[in-house]
N, C-alpha and C positions, 0 to 999 in steps of 0.2 A: 450594195455598197460599192463605191468606186475603189478598185484595187490600187489605183494610182495614189490614193490618199492614205493607204494603210501604212502605219509605221511598224517596223519590225521590233518585237520585244526581245531584248538581249538578255534580260534577267527577270526573275520573279522575286516578290517580297513574301517571305514566310512570316505570318503573324504569330506563330509559336503557340505555346500553351496558355499564356496569360500576358497581361500588360503591366502588372504590378512589379516594380523593381525588387521589392523585398521577397515576393514569391519566386521571382526568377533566381535570386541568389539561393533560396532554399532548394529549388528544383535542381540548380546546378550541383549542389553538394549531393543531393539524393541520387540523381541519375549518374553522376560521376562514380559514386560508390557502387551503384548497381551494375554499371558497365564493367568495372574492374572485376566484380564477382562473376559476371557472365563470362568474360574472357578467361579468367583464371580457372573457374569451375569447369568449363567445357574443355580447356586445354588439359587440365588435370585428368579428366575422364579419358581423353584420347591417349595421353601418355600411359595411364594405368592399363588400358586395354592393349596397347602396343607392347608394353614391357612385361606384362604378367601372362605367362603361358597358359594359366588356368582359364583365361578369358579369350583364348584364341578359338572362338566358335562363331558360327554365323550370326547369332543374335547380338553378340558384342561387336562384331565387325560392323553391323548395321547401326548399332548404338553409337559407335565412334564416328560414323558418317553423320548421324543426326546431330551430334555435338558440334561437328565442324560446320554443318549447315546452320545451326542455331547461332553460332558465334558470328558467322558471315552475315546472316540476316540482320542481327542487331547492329553490326558494324556498318551497314549500309546507311542507316539513319541516325543512330544514337550519337556518334561523335559530332556530327553536324549540329544536332539539337543542343548538345552540351556547350559547344563553342558559341552558339547563337545566344545563349543566356548572358554572355559577356558583351554582346554587341547591341547597339541601339538600332542599327539598320541590319535587319536579318534578311540578306539577299542571297539568292542562288542563281548562278548563270543558267542560261537556257540549256547548254550542254550538260551542266551538272544536274539539272532537273530531269532531263531525259535519262541520264545514267542512273539516277535513283529509281525511276520508274522501271527501267530495264532490269536492274539487279534485284529490286524487291520482288518482281514477278518471276524472274528467273529462279531465285533462291526459294521464294515462297512456293511456287509451283512444284519445284523439285522436292521440297519437304513434304508436300501433300502426297506425292507419289511414293516417297520414301516411307512414310507412315503406313501406306498400304502394303508395301513390301515387308515391313516389319510385322504387320498383322498376318501376312501370308506365311512368314517364317514361323510364327507362333501356331498358326493353323496346322501346318505340316508337322511341327514338333509334337503337338498335343493330339491331333486327330489322326495322323498317319505316322506314328513314331518309328515304325519299322522301315519306312522309306525315307526317313529324314536325311540320312547321310548322302543318299543318291540325289534327292531332290534339292538339297541346299548345300551343294558343294561350294568350294571357294570360287570356282569359275562361274557357277550359277549366281552366287551372291554378287560378284563383281559385275556381271552383265545386268543384273537387276538394278544395281546402283547407277550404272551408266545409263540405263533406260530412264531412271527417275530424273537424272540431270538433263537428258535429251528432251524429255517431255516438258520440263521446266523451261528449257531454252526455246523450244518451238512456241510454247505459250507466250513467253515474253516477247519474242520477235513478232508474233502475230499482232500483239498490242502496239509495239513500237512502229510497225509499218504504217499504222493509221495515225498515231499521235504526231509523229514528226512531220507529217504533211499538212497538219491543221494550220490555218492562218491565225496568228496571235498579233493583235494590232492595238490593244488599248489596256483593258484591265489586266493587272499583273499581281494582285494580292491573293495569296493562297492561305486560307484560314486553317493552317495546320503547322506542324513542325517539319514536314517533309512533303515532297511531291508525290501525289498518287493520282491515278487516272481520273477518278470521278471529279476531283477538285480542279485538275488542270483542264479537262474538257470544257468545264463551265467558262473558262477564260477565252476560249476560241471565238473568233469573230464570225460564227455561223450559228444557226439554230442547232444546238447541241443535244437537245432532249432525246431524240431517237438514237443518236450516236452513243449517248451515255448509256441508254438501255442496252444497246448492242454490246458495248465494251464490258459492262457489268455482267451481261449474260455470258460472255466469253470466260471471264473469271469464275462466274457462278457455276457454269457447267462443269468445269474442272473440279471445283470445290465440292459440289454436290455428288458428282460421280465417284470421287475418292471417298467421300463421307458414306455413301450408300454401300460401297464395297467394304468399307471398314465395319459398318453395322452388320452386314451379312457374315463377314469373317468372324467377328467376335461373338455373334449369336451362335454360330456353329461351335466355336470354342467353348463358350459357357455351357452349352448343352452337353458337350462331351465331358466337360469337367464334372458336371452334376452326376454323370454316370460312372465316374472314376472312383478309385479307392480314396479314402480320406487323406492319406499321407501325400499321394501324388497330386490330388486335387488342391490341397492347401498351397503347395509350392506353385503350381500352375496358375491358381487364382491370384496369388500375390503378384506374380509377374504380369499377368494380363490386366490387373487393376491399375498398375503403373502405366501400362500402354494406353489403356482406355482414358485415364486421367489426362495424359498428354494430348490425346486426340481431341478430347472435349475442349481443353484449354486452347488448342491451336485453331480448330475449326469453328468454334463459337464466334469469335470476332470476325473471322473471314466471311462467314455466312451472313452476318448482320451488315458487313461493309459492302459486299458485292451481290448477295442474293436478295436480301430484304433490307435495303438501306433505310435507316430511320430518319436521315436528313436533320438530325438534331446536333448542332455544332459540338457541344460539350460531350455528348455521347460518342460522336465520331472520333473526337480526340482521345477519349478514354480507350475506345476500342483499338485505335492506332497504337497507343502506348502499350496496351496489353499484348497486342500482336507482335510488336517489334522489340519490346523490352521485358515484359513480365514472363511471357512464355519461354523465351530462351534462358531466363533466370531460373524458372521453376523446374525445367526439364532435368538438369543435373541433380537437383535436390530430390526430385521424385524418384529417379532411378537409383540414387545412392541410398536413400533412406528406406526404400522398400525392397531392395535387392540384397540378399544375403551374400551372394558371390562377390558383388562389388564391395560390400563391407569387409569381407575376408581379404580381398585383394588390397584394400586400403590398409588393413592391419599388417599384411606382408610387406607392403611398400614402406610403412612407417618403421617396421622392425629392421628392414634392410637399410633404411636411411640412418637410423640410430646406430646400427652396427657399423656402417661405413663411417659415420661421424666419430664414433668411439675409437676407430683405428687410425684416425688422422693425428 
């Protein structure tokens, strides 16, 4: 193709979840409410962990970071999706599209590694309890969280280094509600099949490596729990069940998007919604409903609030 005849694409068109106006109004209400719950729920967990001294432990330090990551991950795509329900022309600038790709993979990659760190924390707490204080000090936890962010950043930049150099000259419709690598690559004015496989492999390797590490960690944990006393095993199993549920909910869509893509439009859209909206919504609920210490902290917070309100 003659590069002199290539026109530069300055914006992309997002086709969204559906074309029916009535459905878009319904989705606007639903996703607006869900996003409010995501933001308020995750902020509440962070405030609870910061203000309650009973929750000043490595596990809850990591949980507060997970809440922050979930809130950020949802905020990269959901507000744009909500405002687009009100627009006839759902466009996004080239720069905005690249920013979405960067932050989705930065935050998503960081969350994958953070979930591995949380599994390591539970492994040390349950399998090596006598060494827990030394192995999971505040300094160690902080360095592990920084490592998770660093890996996410390197992963995102490795993707962006390729995407921003692609020539976009004609097609500009993205059949989704946000920009993601598999969809954007298809619009490039080159044979993108092999490149698409390579870019999916980049994300897939990170996802599968983290997922395998998580499987190994939780296998060791569950084997240790089976050999423990009934009282200790019950509490540990309850905590680990919440962690495993979050892992499955997060990695399931990621694996089907990047490792074994189904290439079915409505399935891809469902997985994208699940990954960016449903998982950040469910994480606070899973940890609060299955965690006695969080429930007790919520009661203390409510009692303090009522006492403070009564003194005004």
